[in-house]
C-alpha positions in Angstrom: -68.3 16.0 20.0 -65.7 16.7 22.6 -63.7 19.3 24.4 -60.3 20.5 23.3 -58.5 21.6 26.5 -56.1 24.5 26.8 -54.1 24.9 30.0 -51.1 27.1 30.5 -47.8 25.6 31.7 -47.8 27.7 34.8 -50.8 29.1 36.7 -51.3 32.9 36.5 -53.0 32.9 39.9 -50.9 32.2 42.9 -53.7 30.7 44.9 -57.0 28.9 44.4 -59.2 30.4 41.6 -62.8 30.5 42.8 -64.7 32.1 39.9 -64.6 33.0 36.2 -66.9 34.9 34.0 -67.1 36.0 30.3 -67.4 39.6 29.5 -67.5 38.9 25.8 -67.0 35.6 23.9 -63.3 36.5 23.6 -62.6 38.1 27.0 -62.7 36.3 30.4 -62.3 37.6 33.9 -61.0 35.5 36.8 -60.4 36.0 40.5 -59.6 33.9 43.6 -57.9 33.8 46.9 -54.8 35.7 45.7 -57.2 38.8 45.4 -56.1 39.3 41.8 -58.7 40.2 39.1 -57.3 39.0 35.8 -58.4 39.6 32.3 -57.8 36.9 29.6 -58.0 37.8 25.9 -58.4 35.0 23.5 -57.8 37.2 20.5 -54.2 37.8 21.3 -53.6 35.1 24.0 -52.7 37.8 26.6 -53.4 37.8 30.3 -53.4 41.1 32.2 -54.1 42.2 35.8 -57.2 44.4 36.0 -57.0 45.2 39.7 -56.2 43.9 43.1 -59.2 43.3 45.2 -59.1 44.4 48.9 -57.3 42.0 51.2 -60.5 41.2 53.1 -62.4 40.1 49.9 -62.2 36.4 49.2 -64.5 36.0 46.2 -66.8 33.0 45.8 -69.0 33.5 42.8 -68.9 35.9 39.8 -71.8 36.7 37.5 -71.9 39.2 34.7 -74.9 41.4 34.1 -76.9 40.1 31.2 -76.0 41.7 27.9 -79.6 42.7 27.1 -79.7 44.7 30.3 -76.4 46.5 29.6 -77.5 47.4 26.1 -80.8 48.7 27.3 -79.2 52.0 28.5 -80.8 51.7 31.9 -79.5 53.2 35.1 -76.6 51.3 36.5 -75.4 50.1 33.1 -71.8 50.9 34.1 -72.0 48.1 36.8 -70.9 45.0 34.9 -70.5 42.1 37.3 -71.7 40.8 40.7 -69.1 39.3 43.1 -70.1 37.4 46.3 -67.5 37.0 49.0 -66.6 34.9 52.1 -67.3 37.8 54.5 -71.0 37.8 53.7 -71.0 40.8 51.3 -71.7 41.1 47.6 -70.0 43.7 45.5 -71.0 45.4 42.3 -67.8 45.8 40.3 -67.0 47.7 37.1 -65.1 46.1 34.2 -62.1 48.1 35.3 -62.1 46.4 38.7 -63.5 49.3 40.7 -65.9 48.2 43.4 -68.9 50.5 42.9 -71.0 49.2 45.8 -70.6 46.7 48.6 -73.6 45.3 50.5 -73.8 43.3 53.7 -76.0 40.4 52.6 -75.5 37.4 54.9 -74.2 36.2 58.3 -71.2 34.1 57.2 -70.2 33.6 53.6 -72.4 34.8 50.6 -72.1 31.5 48.8 -74.3 32.2 45.7 -75.1 35.3 43.7 -76.9 35.6 40.3 -78.4 38.4 38.2 -81.9 37.7 36.9 -82.2 37.1 33.2 -83.4 40.6 32.5 -80.8 42.2 34.8 -83.5 43.8 37.0 -82.8 41.8 40.2 -80.1 40.0 42.1 -80.4 36.7 44.0 -78.0 35.8 46.8 -77.8 32.7 49.0 -75.7 32.4 52.1 -74.1 30.3 54.8 -76.9 31.5 57.1 -79.5 29.6 55.1 -81.2 32.7 53.8 -82.2 33.4 50.2 -82.5 37.1 49.4 -83.7 39.2 46.5 -82.2 42.6 45.8 -82.7 45.4 43.3 -80.1 45.9 40.6 -78.7 48.8 42.7 -78.3 46.6 45.8 -81.4 47.5 47.8 -83.0 44.6 49.7 -86.4 43.6 48.3 -87.2 40.5 50.3 -85.8 37.6 52.3 -87.4 34.9 50.1 -86.7 31.8 52.0 -84.7 30.2 54.9 -83.1 26.8 54.7 -82.0 24.7 57.7 -78.4 24.7 56.4 -76.2 26.8 54.1 -77.4 27.6 50.6 -74.5 26.4 48.5 -76.0 27.3 45.1 -79.0 29.0 43.6 -80.5 29.9 40.2 -83.3 31.9 38.6 -86.2 30.2 36.8 -86.5 30.8 33.0 -89.0 33.7 33.6 -87.2 35.0 36.7 -90.4 34.5 38.7 -89.0 31.8 40.9 -85.8 30.7 42.5 -84.1 27.3 42.8 -81.8 26.7 45.7 -80.1 23.9 47.6 -81.2 22.8 51.0 -79.0 20.0 52.4 -79.7 16.9 50.2 -82.9 18.6 48.7 -83.7 21.1 46.0 -86.3 23.8 46.5 -88.2 25.9 43.9 -89.6 29.0 45.6 -91.9 31.3 43.6 -91.5 35.1 44.1 -95.2 35.5 44.4 -96.3 35.7 48.1 -98.3 32.8 49.6 -97.3 30.4 46.9 -96.3 26.9 48.0 -92.7 25.9 47.1 -91.7 22.7 45.3 -89.2 20.6 47.3 -87.7 17.2 46.6 -84.8 15.0 47.7 -82.2 15.3 44.9 -79.0 13.6 46.2 -77.9 11.2 48.9 -75.4 13.8 50.3 -75.1 17.6 50.2 -76.1 19.3 47.0 -73.3 21.6 46.0 -74.3 23.0 42.6 -77.4 23.7 40.6 -78.1 25.3 37.2 -81.4 26.1 35.4 -81.4 26.7 31.7 -83.8 29.5 30.5 -84.3 27.9 27.0 -85.2 24.3 27.8 -86.4 24.7 31.4 -84.1 21.8 32.5 -82.3 21.7 35.8 -79.0 20.0 36.6 -77.6 19.4 40.1 -74.4 17.9 41.5 -73.5 16.8 45.0 -71.2 15.2 47.4 -72.6 11.8 46.5 -70.4 12.2 43.4 -73.3 12.2 40.9 -74.9 14.8 38.7 -78.6 14.6 37.8 -81.0 16.2 35.3 -84.5 17.3 36.3 -87.4 18.9 34.6 -89.0 22.1 36.0 -91.4 20.1 38.2 -88.6 18.2 40.0 -89.0 15.0 38.0 -85.7 13.1 37.5 -84.7 12.6 33.8 -81.2 11.3 34.3 -78.8 10.3 37.0 -75.1 9.7 36.4 -72.9 6.8 37.6 -70.8 7.8 40.6 -67.6 9.7 40.1 -64.4 9.5 42.2 -64.9 12.9 43.7 -67.8 15.3 44.6 -69.3 17.4 41.7 -68.1 20.9 42.4 -69.1 22.8 39.2 -71.9 22.7 36.7 -72.9 25.0 33.8 -75.4 25.0 30.9 -74.5 26.1 27.4 -76.7 29.1 26.6 -79.0 27.2 24.2 -79.5 24.4 26.7 -78.4 21.6 24.4 -75.1 20.9 26.3 -73.8 21.2 29.8 -70.4 20.9 31.5 -69.6 19.0 34.7 -66.6 19.7 36.9 -64.9 17.7 39.7 -61.4 17.1 40.9 -59.1 17.1 37.8 -62.2 16.2 35.8 -64.2 17.9 33.1 -67.1 16.2 31.4 -69.2 17.4 28.3 -72.8 16.1 28.3 -75.9 16.6 26.2 -79.2 17.8 27.7 -80.4 14.2 28.2 -77.4 13.7 30.5 -75.3 11.4 28.3 -71.6 12.0 28.4 -69.9 12.9 25.1 -66.3 13.4 26.4 -64.3 13.1 29.6 -61.0 14.9 30.2 -58.6 14.8 33.1 -56.9 18.2 33.2 -54.3 18.9 35.9 -56.2 21.9 37.4 -57.2 20.6 40.8 -60.9 20.9 41.8 -63.0 22.9 39.4 -64.9 25.3 41.6 -66.7 27.2 38.9 -67.5 26.8 35.2 -68.8 29.4 32.7 -69.9 29.1 29.1 -69.2 31.9 26.6 -72.3 33.5 25.2 -71.8 31.9 21.8 -71.8 28.5 23.4 -68.5 27.4 21.8 -66.2 27.3 24.9 -66.1 26.8 28.6 -63.8 28.3 31.2 -63.0 26.7 34.5 -61.7 27.9 37.8 -59.0 25.5 39.1 -58.1 24.9 42.7 -54.4 25.0 42.0 -54.4 28.5 40.4 -55.0 27.4 36.8 -57.8 28.8 34.6 -58.9 26.2 32.1 -60.3 26.8 28.6 -62.2 24.1 26.8 -63.4 24.5 23.2 -66.2 22.4 21.7 -64.9 20.5 18.6 -65.9 17.6 16.4 -69.5 18.9 16.2 -70.8 16.9 13.3 -73.5 18.2 10.8 -75.2 16.2 8.1 -77.4 17.1 5.1 -78.2 14.6 2.3 -74.8 13.2 1.2 -72.7 15.9 2.8 -71.0 15.8 6.2 -69.3 18.7 8.0 -67.2 18.4 11.2 -65.6 21.2 13.2 -62.1 19.8 13.8 -60.5 22.8 15.5 -61.2 26.4 16.5 -60.7 27.6 12.9 -61.1 24.5 10.7 -63.9 22.4 9.2 -63.6 19.0 7.5 -66.0 18.3 4.7 -66.9 14.9 3.2 -69.2 13.8 0.4 -70.2 10.3 1.4 -71.3 9.3 -2.1 -67.8 9.5 -3.6 -65.7 10.0 -0.4 -64.5 13.3 -1.7 -62.9 15.4 1.1 -62.3 19.1 1.6 -61.0 21.2 4.5 -61.9 24.8 5.2 -59.4 27.0 7.0 -60.8 30.2 8.4 -58.9 33.2 9.8 -61.0 33.7 12.9 -62.5 31.4 15.6 -65.6 29.5 14.4 -68.7 30.4 16.5 -71.7 28.8 14.7 -72.1 26.3 11.8 -75.2 25.2 10.0 -75.6 22.9 7.0 -78.9 22.6 5.1 -80.5 23.3 1.7 -77.3 23.0 -0.2 -75.4 25.6 1.8 -73.0 25.6 4.7 -73.2 28.7 6.9 -70.1 29.4 9.0 -70.1 32.3 11.5 -66.8 33.7 13.0 -66.4 36.5 15.5 -66.8 39.2 12.8 -68.0 37.6 9.5 -70.4 35.2 7.9 -69.2 32.7 5.3 -71.8 31.2 3.0 -70.6 28.1 1.1 -72.5 26.3 -1.7 -72.2 22.5 -1.7 -71.5 22.8 -5.4 -68.4 25.0 -4.8 -66.4 25.1 -1.6 -63.8 27.4 -3.0 -65.5 30.8 -3.3 -67.8 31.6 -0.4 -70.0 34.6 -0.1 -68.6 36.7 2.8 -70.2 39.6 4.7 -69.6 41.4 8.0 -71.7 41.1 11.1 -73.2 44.0 13.0 -72.3 42.9 16.5 -70.4 39.6 16.1 -72.2 37.7 18.8 -74.3 35.2 16.9 -76.2 32.8 19.0 -78.5 31.1 16.4 -78.7 30.2 12.7 -81.9 28.8 11.1 -82.0 27.9 7.4 -84.8 27.7 4.8 -84.6 27.0 1.1 -84.4 30.6 0.0 -82.9 32.4 2.9 -81.5 32.0 6.5 -81.9 33.7 9.8 -79.1 34.9 12.1 -79.6 36.1 15.7 -76.8 38.6 16.2 -76.7 40.2 19.6 -80.0 42.2 20.0 -81.1 41.8 16.4 -82.8 39.1 14.2 -81.8 39.4 10.5 -82.8 37.3 7.5 -80.3 37.0 4.6 -80.4 35.5 1.2 -77.6 33.0 0.3 -76.0 35.8 -1.7 -75.6 37.8 1.5 -78.3 40.4 0.9 -80.5 41.4 3.8 -84.1 40.3 3.4 -85.7 41.7 6.5 -85.1 42.4 10.2 -88.2 41.4 12.2 -89.1 43.0 15.5 -91.8 42.5 18.0 -92.9 44.1 21.3 -90.6 43.4 24.3 -88.2 41.7 22.0 -85.6 39.4 23.7 -83.0 37.6 21.6 -81.1 36.0 24.4 -83.7 33.3 24.9 -84.2 32.4 21.2 -83.2 28.8 20.3 -83.7 26.3 17.5 -86.8 25.0 19.4 -88.5 28.3 19.6 -87.8 29.8 16.2 -89.0 28.3 12.9 -88.4 29.6 9.3 -89.9 28.7 5.9 -89.6 30.5 2.6 -92.5 32.8 3.4 -93.1 32.7 7.2 -91.1 33.2 10.4 -92.5 31.9 13.7 -91.0 32.9 17.1 -92.4 31.9 20.5 -93.2 34.8 22.7 -91.0 34.7 25.9 -93.3 36.9 27.9 -96.3 34.7 27.1 -95.1 31.2 26.2 -98.6 30.3 25.0 -98.2 32.7 22.1 -96.2 32.7 18.8 -95.3 35.8 16.8 -95.8 35.2 13.1 -94.0 37.3 10.4 -93.9 37.6 6.7 -90.3 36.5 6.1 -89.8 38.7 3.1 -90.9 42.0 4.7 -90.5 41.3 8.5 -94.0 42.5 9.1 -96.2 40.8 11.8 -99.1 38.7 10.6 -102.4 38.0 12.2 -103.1 41.7 12.6 -99.9 42.0 14.8 -101.3 39.7 17.5 -99.6 36.5 18.5 -101.3 33.2 17.8 -102.2 31.6 21.1 -102.3 28.0 22.3 -104.1 26.9 25.5 -100.9 25.6 27.1 -97.3 26.9 27.2 -95.4 26.0 24.0 -92.1 24.1 24.2 -91.3 23.8 20.4 -92.4 25.3 17.1 -91.8 24.1 13.5 -93.0 25.1 10.0 -93.4 22.9 7.0 -91.2 23.8 4.1 -93.0 22.8 0.8 -96.0 24.2 -1.0 -97.7 27.6 -1.5 -98.0 30.2 1.2 -101.8 29.7 1.7 -101.2 26.0 2.7 -98.4 26.7 5.2 -98.7 24.6 8.4 -97.1 25.1 11.8 -96.4 22.3 14.2 -96.2 23.0 17.9 -95.3 20.8 20.9 -96.6 22.1 24.2 -95.4 21.5 27.7 -97.6 18.5 28.0 -95.6 17.1 25.1 -98.8 17.1 22.9 -98.3 17.8 19.2 -100.7 20.2 17.4 -100.9 21.3 13.8 -102.1 24.7 12.8 -103.0 26.2 9.4 -101.5 29.6 9.0 -104.3 31.5 7.2 -103.1 34.9 6.2 -106.7 36.0 5.4 -109.5 35.6 7.9 -107.4 34.9 10.9 -105.4 31.9 12.1 -107.0 28.6 12.6 -107.0 26.6 15.8 -104.7 23.8 16.6 -105.6 20.1 15.8 -104.0 17.5 18.0 -101.8 14.9 16.1 -100.3 13.0 18.9 -98.9 12.9 22.5 -95.7 12.2 24.4 -93.7 13.8 21.6 -90.0 14.2 22.4 -88.8 15.5 19.1 -90.1 16.4 15.6 -88.7 17.3 12.2 -90.2 18.3 8.8 -88.8 16.8 5.7 -87.2 19.5 3.6 -88.4 18.1 0.3 -92.0 17.1 1.1 -94.4 18.0 3.9 -93.7 14.8 5.8 -93.4 15.1 9.6 -91.3 12.6 11.6 -91.7 12.5 15.4 -90.4 10.5 18.4 -93.3 9.6 20.5 -92.7 7.7 23.8 -89.6 5.9 22.3 -91.5 5.2 19.0 -90.7 6.7 15.6 -94.0 8.0 14.0 -93.9 9.4 10.5 -96.9 11.4 9.2 -96.8 11.2 5.4 -99.6 13.8 5.0 -100.2 15.5 8.4 -102.4 18.1 6.7 -105.0 15.4 6.3 -106.2 16.4 9.8 -107.7 19.5 8.2 -109.4 17.4 5.5 -110.6 14.1 6.9 -109.5 13.0 10.4 -110.6 9.4 9.7 -107.6 9.1 7.4 -105.1 9.9 10.1 -104.4 6.3 11.1 -104.0 5.3 7.4 -101.4 8.0 6.7 -98.8 7.3 9.4 -96.0 4.9 9.9 -95.4 3.6 13.4 -92.2 1.8 14.4 -91.3 0.6 17.9 -87.8 1.7 18.8 -87.0 -1.7 20.4 -88.6 -4.0 17.9 -88.8 -2.2 14.5 -91.6 -3.6 12.3 -91.4 -3.5 8.6 -94.3 -2.1 6.6 -96.1 -4.8 4.7 -97.3 -4.5 1.1 -101.0 -4.0 1.9 -100.2 -1.5 4.7 -98.0 0.5 2.3 -100.7 0.5 -0.4 -103.3 1.7 2.1 -101.0 4.5 3.2 -100.5 5.7 -0.4 -104.2 5.5 -1.2 -105.1 7.4 2.0 -102.6 10.1 1.3 -104.1 10.4 -2.2 -107.6 10.5 -0.9 -106.7 13.3 1.5 -104.9 15.4 -1.1 -107.7 14.9 -3.7 -110.3 15.9 -1.1 -108.3 19.0 -0.2 -107.9 19.8 -3.9 -111.7 19.2 -4.5 -111.0 16.5 -7.1 -114.1 14.3 -7.0 -113.0 11.5 -9.4 -109.6 10.9 -7.8 -111.1 11.1 -4.2 -113.7 8.5 -5.1 -111.2 6.0 -6.5 -108.8 6.5 -3.5 -111.6 6.2 -0.9 -112.8 3.0 -2.6 -109.3 1.5 -2.5 -109.2 1.8 1.3 -112.9 0.5 1.7 -114.3 3.8 3.0 -117.7 3.0 1.5 -119.6 5.8 3.2 -117.2 8.4 1.7 -117.7 6.9 -1.7 -121.5 7.2 -1.4 -121.2 10.8 -0.2 -118.9 11.7 -3.1 -121.4 10.1 -5.6 -124.1 12.3 -4.0 -121.9 15.3 -4.5 -121.3 14.4 -8.2 -125.1 14.4 -8.7 -125.4 18.1 -7.6 -125.9 20.1 -10.7 -124.2 23.3 -9.6 -120.4 23.4 -9.5 -120.2 25.8 -6.6 -122.4 23.6 -4.5 -120.1 20.6 -5.3 -117.1 22.6 -4.0 -119.0 23.5 -0.8 -120.0 19.9 -0.2 -116.4 18.8 -0.6 -115.4 21.4 2.0 -118.1 19.9 4.2 -116.6 16.4 3.6 -113.4 17.9 5.0 -115.2 19.0 8.0 -115.0 22.7 7.2 -118.6 23.9 7.6 -117.6 27.6 7.7 -115.8 27.3 4.3 -118.8 25.4 2.9 -121.2 28.1 4.0 -119.0 30.9 2.7 -118.7 29.2 -0.7 -122.5 28.8 -1.0 -123.3 32.4 0.0 -120.7 33.8 -2.3 -122.4 31.8 -5.2 -125.8 33.1 -4.3 -127.0 29.7 -3.1 -128.7 30.9 0.1 -131.1 27.9 0.2 -128.2 25.4 0.0 -126.4 27.3 2.9 -129.6 27.1 5.0 -130.2 23.4 4.2 -126.5 22.7 5.0 -127.1 23.7 8.6 -130.5 22.0 8.8 -128.9 18.7 7.7 -126.2 19.2 10.5 -128.9 20.2 13.0 -127.3 23.6 13.4 -130.8 25.0 13.9 -130.0 28.5 15.1 -127.5 29.2 12.4 -130.0 27.9 9.8 -132.7 30.3 11.0 -130.3 33.2 11.3 -129.4 32.8 7.6 -133.1 32.4 6.6 -134.1 35.6 8.5 -131.1 37.5 7.1 -131.9 36.6 3.5 -135.7 36.6 4.1 -136.1 33.2 2.5 -137.3 29.8 3.6 -138.0 30.9 7.2 -141.1 28.7 7.3 -139.1 25.8 5.8 -136.5 25.9 8.7 -139.3 26.2 11.3 -141.1 23.2 9.7 -138.0 21.0 9.7 -137.3 22.0 13.4 -140.9 21.2 14.4 -140.8 17.8 12.7 -137.4 17.1 14.4 -138.7 17.9 17.9 -141.9 15.9 17.3 -139.9 12.8 16.4 -138.3 12.8 19.9 -141.3 14.1 21.7 -139.6 17.4 22.8 -140.8 20.9 23.1 -139.2 24.1 21.7 -136.6 25.7 24.0 -134.5 27.9 21.6 -135.5 31.6 22.1 -134.9 32.4 18.4 -137.4 29.7 17.3 -139.9 30.7 20.0 -139.8 34.3 18.8 -140.6 33.3 15.2 -142.9 30.2 15.8 -145.9 32.1 14.3 -144.2 31.8 10.8 -144.0 28.0 10.8 -145.4 26.3 7.7 -147.8 23.6 9.0 -148.4 22.0 5.6 -145.5 19.6 5.0 -146.4 19.0 1.4 -145.9 22.8 0.7 -142.5 22.6 2.5 -141.5 19.7 0.3 -142.7 21.5 -2.8 -140.7 24.7 -1.9 -137.6 22.6 -1.4 -138.1 20.8 -4.7 -138.6 24.1 -6.5 -135.2 25.3 -5.3 -133.5 22.1 -6.5 -135.3 22.5 -9.9 -133.9 26.0 -10.2 -130.4 24.5 -9.7 -131.0 22.0 -12.5 -132.2 24.7 -14.8 -129.1 26.8 -13.8 -126.9 23.9 -15.0 -128.9 23.6 -18.3 -128.6 27.2 -19.0 
């Protein structure tokens, strides 16, 4: 992956360019010390003057109002971008270059200015060291903070509930809530000049006069520091999805991934890059050059792989294809600029500015083509039967024949924050993390777009960083994997009847995860180790099998699986699947193969039960699902078995509740409880038992006889 640089022979600005901003993915505005506001059209490669700014306005930073706020039809929607200037003012400017409002914001230059992510507020930072918050119409809300020196750069947190700003060699995160302590840390050895905070990943990048750029998490922990450059870092910008960022310096442009690693380095003759801006589709970067040039850099050589197929974007309008099995090669030439590409499940999805092309790996010559509604696609997610496209303000599912399947919607819907980490799709289910409450996940029926779980989000106890869905098997067995902000991995069964289950922890320190598209096998990177769960659903069946059903490889010293270990893994997976499928014979053989003697004895006990429904309930209990076991017994009319299930587990109150509800074996439960307490020399403390202690059966022989009579009824039931 690298940048393809485009730079005109002669600069269109006659002086330094200080700021650039994308109005649409194909239209850019630029301005600088020559006071010209220029519009650049990538569709026809034309550049035109929009307006001349007043002679006293020397712009420093430009930021366009978020698209979602403009489309909302709110007051002030005609004000398109924010412009800060060297005289301490910020200006609200229309797309035609008319200054709608000017506000005196700072003593000295207004060095930083940003719209909040929802477009409801404005942040400014100045040479006077003040950080201020304004309404979208330019009314002062608060002076949030004061630094000891100029605030050279600032950014909003992902939820717009805090502000990150520079303070000398330090970075500070200041929450908007009053009386909340800020987070401050030393970030560089010299002045920090630029910061950026990505709303999707929560990662922070900073650059300074020490000629380094660094990557941080939201708590100020350093994740990466670059080698020193030849000149100070003067510009930084995240791609919208947070997977890439660009770094600018003197005659230098670098493309990096979110971990900080550099993918390409270019040396364009544009002077110092004072500002960088990504287009909303994440395909290109514009840079403001110190010598009057406006630089355009397009991301190319993005490589995709699926099975034996490889697709590489080699130019703005071309994709190279290769079948690695026979080295067959194809090249796809498209009419318009390529925005997004996805390859999976035997199909290549290519999105241009106005259309979607769906290619089959069996035939590259005749794609399915259909038009887009808005032409601003930011995300593609594929499943076996259909794929999802986030287009502007809408989320749409299409079949691979181009037919609309559904268009899900949810309360306070925001599409600008959706990414591959927060959206998951399977043949029957769509999962989307709730941005307003990052502990919650909206679940949809993929074929209808209707919300599941009675319209309520499924909620975790910690904010969720990533969500995935398994791809194989029936709907009633669908599982969702989530990684929370503690990097713990949980697995959830998506029960469409009876409410969603809780999450069961699979592992910790998870950096990445991926489901196999042909079997429900889950691969994870855990603290530099590759861990593969060959049957992760075993956590719902028998947690003792977890360590048998995983492969663990150290990233530095990979270990090969031995014959005995592999055999144990296969038998353990079989034991889990047989138990889940209530197959007694197979489960017994599989447990015996891995020397789980206690499970073999328990299964033999189950096999001796004369009633089939009771066997199924005991298998559910073997899986640890007491609720399912009770439900099965009560549905079969085996109230006594249900009561004794809880007596055996010492769930005394539930056992007595069932006995009282069905008016049977109340004395039996009380007698077992009395015998249990006497064994340990304890007295009764449970109020329900104290209330009914007059019903206790004191003759233990009668209790045993009553129990044996119930088991005799079961034996007779089998005979009949």
